[in-house]
N, C-alpha and C positions, 0 to 999 in steps of 0.2 A: 388497538385501544383496549381490548379486554385484558391483555397482559398487564398494561400499565395502571388502568383505573377501574377495571370491571370487577365483578364478583361472579362466583360460580356456585350458586345455590345447590345443595345436595352433595357437594364435594368438599371434603375437609382434609386438613393435614393432621396427622397423629398428634394428639395432646394439644391441638389448637383448632377448635371447630369454626373459628371466625372465617367466613368465606373471603373477606378482604385479605387475609393472610396469603391466599392463593396468588393474588397479584403481587404482593410483596416478595414472596419467594421467587416467583417467575421473574420479576424485575431484577432481583439480586443475581439470579443465574444469568440473565441477559448481560448485566454489567460484567460478570466474571468472564463470560465468553468474549465480550468486546475488549476487555483488558488483555486477554490472551492474544486476540487477533492484532492488537496494536503493538506487539512486542517487535523489537528489531531483531534481525538475524545476522550476525550473532547478537545476543542481548547487550543492551547498554546500561551502565550505571555510573554513579558518581564515584570517582576515584579518591576524592577528598571531601570531607564534610564542608558545608557552607552555612553561613548565617543568612538572615533575612536581607542583609544589605549587600551581599556579594553579587556582582554581575558577571564575574568570570567563573566558569565552571570547568573543572577538570574531569574528564570522562575516561573510562577504560578504553574507549574506542570512539573517536569522533568521525570516522569515515562515513560517507554517504549523507552527511548532514549538509544543509544548504541554508543560506540566508532566508529569513522570513518563515522558516519551518517552525511549526508550533509543537512544543514537547510538553509531556506531562511528567512531573516528578512526583513519585509516589513511594514513601518510605515503606508502607504496608499496603500492597495492592488489594488485599482482602478486607481492608478496613476503609471507612469513609475518610475523606480528606485528601486532597492533592493540590499541587500548584501547577498552573500552566505558565510557560515562559515562551518568548519569541526569540529565535536565533538572529543576532545582528552581524556576527562574524564567526568564521571557523578557522582554526589553526590545527590542521591535520598532523603536523610534525609534533606538536606538543599535546595533541588531543584535548585542546582547549576550545571552548566556545564562549563568545560574548552574548549575553542575553538581556532582554527586557523582562523584568520580573513581574509576577502577579498579573498575567494577562487574562482577559475575558472575565474580570471581576473576581478572580481567585486572590488568595492572600499570600504575600511573601512571608515564608516561615523558614526556620532552620531545617536543614536536612542532613541526615547522617551519611557518613561514607557508606557506600554500597546501596544507597537509595536507587530504586528502579527508575529508568528513563524510558518512556514510551513515546510513540508517535501520538501527539496530542490531537484532539478534534479541531477542525477548522471552525473558527467563530462564525456564527450565522451572518449573512449580509444584513445591512441596514436598509431602511426604505420600506416600500410597500410589501406586505406579506402575502399578497394575492398571487404573486408570480406571473402577473400578466405581461410584464415587460422586464427586461434585464435579467439579472441572476435570480433563479427561483429561490424560495425562502428555505431556511434551515440547512443551508449549505448544499442543497441538492444540485446536481449537474443538469444543464438543459438537455432535453432529449435531442439526440442526434441519430441519424441513420448511418449504419456502418457502410463505408464505401470500400469497394475492392477494385483493383486495377483490371481492366478488361484484357490487357495483354501482359503476360509475365515479364518482369524486369530481370534480365540476366545479371547474375552477380557471381563472383568467384573470389576465392582467397578471403579477403576481409571487407566487410561493408558496414556502414553506419546507419543505424535506425533510431529514430527518436520515438519516445513513448509519451504521447500526449494524453489529455483527458477528453475522450477515451478513444484513442486511435493510435495505430502504428504509422509512422511517417518516414518515407524513403524518398528524398529529394523532392518533397512537396506532394508526393502521391500517397494518399492515405490508404491504409490496409492493403498494400500492394500484393499481387500475386508475384511469386519469385520463380526464377528458373536457374537450376544448377545442373552440373554434370554428375552422373552416377560415379561413386567412388572418390569424389573430390571433397576434401575437408573444407568447410566454410565456417567462418567465424563472424558473428554479427556483434558489433560494438553497440550496446544499448545505452541510451542516455535518456533519462526522464526529464521532460520539459514541463511536466504538470505537477500537481500537488497530491495526486492519489497514488496508492501502491499499485504497481504493475509487475508483470514478468512476461516471459515468452516461452512457450512450450510447443514442440513439434510432436505430432503423433508418428509412431514408427511403422514398421512394415505391417503390423496387425491392423492399422487404421484406427486404433482406439487411443484416446487420451487416458492418462493416469495408469499406464501399464509399464512393464519393465523396459520396453524398448523406446520409450520417450526420450527426447533430449530436452532439457530444461535449463533456463538461464542460471548463471552463477553471479549473485545470489538468486534464490528463487523467489524473493520478495524484494523488489527495488523500490525504495521509498521515493517520494517526491523530491526531485532534484538529484537523485542518486544515479548510479551507473552499474552496468554489469556486462556480461558477455554470454553468448550462446554459440556453442560449436556443434555442428551436426555433419554427418557423413552418411548418405543414403547409398547402399550398395546396389540396389535394383532400381531400374527406371519405373516411374509411376508418378502419381499425384498424391502428395502428403499434405495434411492440414496443419495449420499453426493457430495458436490463440494466446490471449492473456487469460490466465486462470481466474483473475479477479474481475474481468469484464469479458466473459466468453462470447456474449451475444453481440458485443460492439467491436471488440478487437479480435479480428480473425482473418485468415486468408489461406492461400494454398501455395505449395511449393511443387513446381513441375520438375521432375528429375529425368533427364535424358541420357542415353548411353553416349 
């Protein structure tokens, strides 16, 4: 709250002693960071200019997009003003998407070729704002307890795992512990069934995440409705942890490696 609305008496920004400016600068920085976090990987942009009446958008890359996805079109991400659209159909061969324009109260406007396309924010739910029942307010996810399988599920070769909000799912078992053989290459086909960004990462022999021996999904940010793969091969027997980098406290488990 202090970042958005508060003041910080006694602290000023050079050439502007107004303490309210602290909040304004902080909010601008928060928006900048949020814009960066919402980028697709690889980045997406309009391959052709559109007018305010166009409902067919040609992108440089439409892969990973799904119906009902909310996108933000921003000609100048560092400036104010953008438009939200809702995807109604995707043509991956032509890199075209059909959209509903001017979502969530934004305005349908002309956009130039090369305009940036980001993962747009989910509109907040309607109804009571107390969060006592149903979906919590402001697009928050309901609190869930991470579930892990008591017995490892043996997999080999290729296996399919769904990425929900916020859990891994293998055949109906959430956040399963897995069992593989040492020296065997395993590929997980990852499909997002939720609306949040996810990925999957395994810690390597050092037992630490975010180190050089990690295996991470390709892509390392799978958007809602998207898909990816994770291939790993543990040379030594042991127990190795896995997680989603975006929801590490909720989406996690272990991989038991046997000789």
